[in-house]
C-alpha positions as CSV (number, residue, x, y, z in Angstrom):
1,M,26.4,-40.4,34.8
2,S,26.6,-41.5,38.4
3,R,28.9,-43.9,40.0
4,I,29.3,-47.0,42.2
5,C,30.6,-46.3,45.7
6,Q,30.5,-49.8,47.1
7,I,30.4,-53.2,45.6
8,D,29.7,-56.5,47.3
9,I,29.9,-60.0,45.8
10,D,27.8,-62.8,47.2
11,D,30.0,-65.8,46.5
12,S,28.9,-67.8,49.5
13,N,27.7,-70.7,47.3
14,L,31.0,-71.0,45.4
15,P,34.2,-72.8,46.1
16,P,37.0,-70.6,47.5
17,P,38.7,-68.8,44.7
18,T,42.3,-69.5,43.7
19,P,44.9,-66.9,44.8
20,E,45.1,-65.6,41.2
21,I,41.3,-65.2,41.0
22,E,41.2,-63.6,44.4
23,Q,43.9,-61.1,43.2
24,E,41.9,-60.4,40.0
25,R,38.8,-59.7,42.1
26,R,40.7,-57.3,44.5
27,V,42.2,-55.4,41.6
28,A,38.8,-55.2,39.7
29,I,37.0,-53.9,42.9
30,F,39.8,-51.4,43.7
31,D,39.9,-50.1,40.1
32,L,36.1,-50.0,39.9
33,L,35.8,-48.0,43.1
34,E,38.6,-45.6,42.0
35,E,36.9,-44.7,38.7
36,N,33.6,-45.8,37.2
37,S,30.5,-44.5,35.5
38,F,27.2,-46.3,36.3
39,T,23.6,-45.1,36.2
40,P,20.6,-47.4,36.6
41,L,17.7,-46.7,34.3
42,R,14.0,-47.5,34.7
43,A,11.6,-46.5,32.0
44,G,9.2,-43.8,33.2
45,V,10.4,-43.9,36.7
46,S,12.9,-41.5,38.3
47,V,15.9,-43.2,39.8
48,P,17.6,-41.6,42.9
49,E,20.9,-40.0,42.1
50,G,24.0,-41.9,42.9
51,P,26.4,-42.9,44.1
52,Y,25.2,-46.4,44.3
53,R,25.9,-49.6,46.2
54,L,26.0,-52.6,44.0
55,S,25.7,-56.2,45.1
56,L,26.4,-59.0,42.6
57,C,25.2,-62.6,43.0
58,I,23.8,-65.6,41.0
59,R,20.2,-66.4,41.8
60,E,18.2,-69.0,39.9
61,R,20.8,-69.1,37.1
62,R,20.6,-65.4,36.6
63,L,23.1,-62.6,37.3
64,V,21.5,-60.3,39.8
65,M,22.7,-56.8,40.4
66,D,21.0,-55.4,43.5
67,I,21.3,-51.6,43.5
68,A,20.9,-49.3,46.5
69,A,21.5,-45.6,47.1
70,E,24.6,-44.6,49.1
71,D,22.4,-44.4,52.2
72,G,21.1,-48.0,51.7
73,A,17.7,-47.1,50.2
74,E,16.7,-49.7,47.7
75,V,16.9,-48.5,44.1
76,G,16.1,-51.7,42.3
77,A,17.6,-54.8,40.8
78,I,18.8,-55.8,37.3
79,Q,18.6,-59.5,36.3
80,L,20.5,-60.9,33.3
81,A,20.2,-64.3,31.9
82,L,23.6,-66.1,32.1
83,G,23.3,-68.0,28.8
84,P,24.7,-65.2,26.6
85,F,27.8,-64.9,28.9
86,R,28.6,-68.6,29.2
87,Q,31.0,-69.0,26.2
88,V,32.9,-65.7,26.7
89,V,33.3,-66.4,30.5
90,K,34.5,-69.9,29.7
91,D,37.0,-68.6,27.1
92,Y,38.2,-65.9,29.5
93,A,38.7,-68.5,32.3
94,Q,40.7,-70.7,30.0
95,I,42.9,-67.9,28.7
96,C,43.5,-66.6,32.2
97,E,44.6,-70.0,33.3
98,S,47.0,-70.1,30.3
99,Y,48.3,-66.6,31.3
100,F,48.8,-67.5,34.9
101,D,50.8,-70.6,33.9
102,A,52.8,-68.7,31.3
103,V,53.9,-66.1,33.8
104,K,55.6,-68.8,35.8
105,S,57.7,-70.2,33.0
106,M,57.5,-68.7,29.6
107,P,59.5,-65.9,27.9
108,A,58.0,-62.4,27.9
109,S,57.1,-62.5,24.2
110,Q,54.9,-65.5,24.7
111,I,53.3,-64.0,27.8
112,E,52.6,-60.8,25.8
113,T,50.8,-62.8,23.1
114,I,48.6,-64.6,25.6
115,D,47.9,-61.4,27.4
116,M,46.8,-59.7,24.1
117,A,44.4,-62.6,23.6
118,R,43.2,-62.3,27.2
119,R,42.5,-58.6,26.8
120,G,40.6,-59.3,23.5
121,I,38.3,-61.8,25.2
122,H,37.9,-59.4,28.2
123,N,36.9,-56.6,25.9
124,E,34.4,-58.9,24.2
125,G,32.8,-59.7,27.6
126,A,32.6,-56.0,28.5
127,R,30.9,-55.2,25.2
128,L,28.4,-58.0,25.8
129,L,27.7,-56.7,29.2
130,V,27.1,-53.2,27.8
131,E,24.7,-54.7,25.3
132,R,22.8,-56.8,27.9
133,L,22.4,-53.7,30.1
134,E,21.0,-51.5,27.4
135,G,17.9,-49.8,28.7
136,K,18.7,-51.0,32.2
137,A,21.9,-49.1,33.1
138,E,24.4,-46.8,31.4
139,L,28.0,-47.5,32.0
140,D,31.3,-46.8,30.3
141,I,33.5,-49.5,28.8
142,D,36.1,-49.4,31.6
143,T,33.3,-50.0,34.2
144,A,31.9,-52.8,32.0
145,R,35.4,-54.4,31.9
146,R,35.7,-54.4,35.7
147,L,32.2,-55.7,36.2
148,F,32.9,-58.4,33.6
149,T,35.9,-59.5,35.7
150,L,33.6,-59.7,38.8
151,I,31.0,-61.7,36.8
152,C,33.8,-64.2,35.9
153,V,34.7,-64.5,39.6
154,L,31.1,-65.6,40.2
155,N,32.0,-68.5,37.9
156,V,28.9,-68.1,35.6
157,G,30.7,-70.2,33.0
158,G,30.9,-73.2,35.2
């Protein structure tokens, strides 16, 4: 499998993120660029070898992943309907809000419980992303987790 070498998020049409969300985005991008596994697929068509530049945005109520080679040559785009993601993104946003609030005032045992639930929903979102990308791209679960975080930043549940 190849990898992502650069990631851009077009959030120009969104309200500014909270400091917590901005931190989640920075961590997800850093972790993604440190280690990932991503290979675009196109039936019957050869795809240039990676690494790849990936640009995420919402266009016409669809998640759009524009893919380019490292030198900027266009590789293609993957578009995913947002409907299947709405509930899991909404659940994840709510549990993250609870987690951020808990960190400020709750004992460690309660924070751990909320964090376990947060990770469970996060894993569910990553599995959904892997399913939705089947036949379009190959990626490992850690890459899917980090991309799911970035999808949440785009506020597709809103």
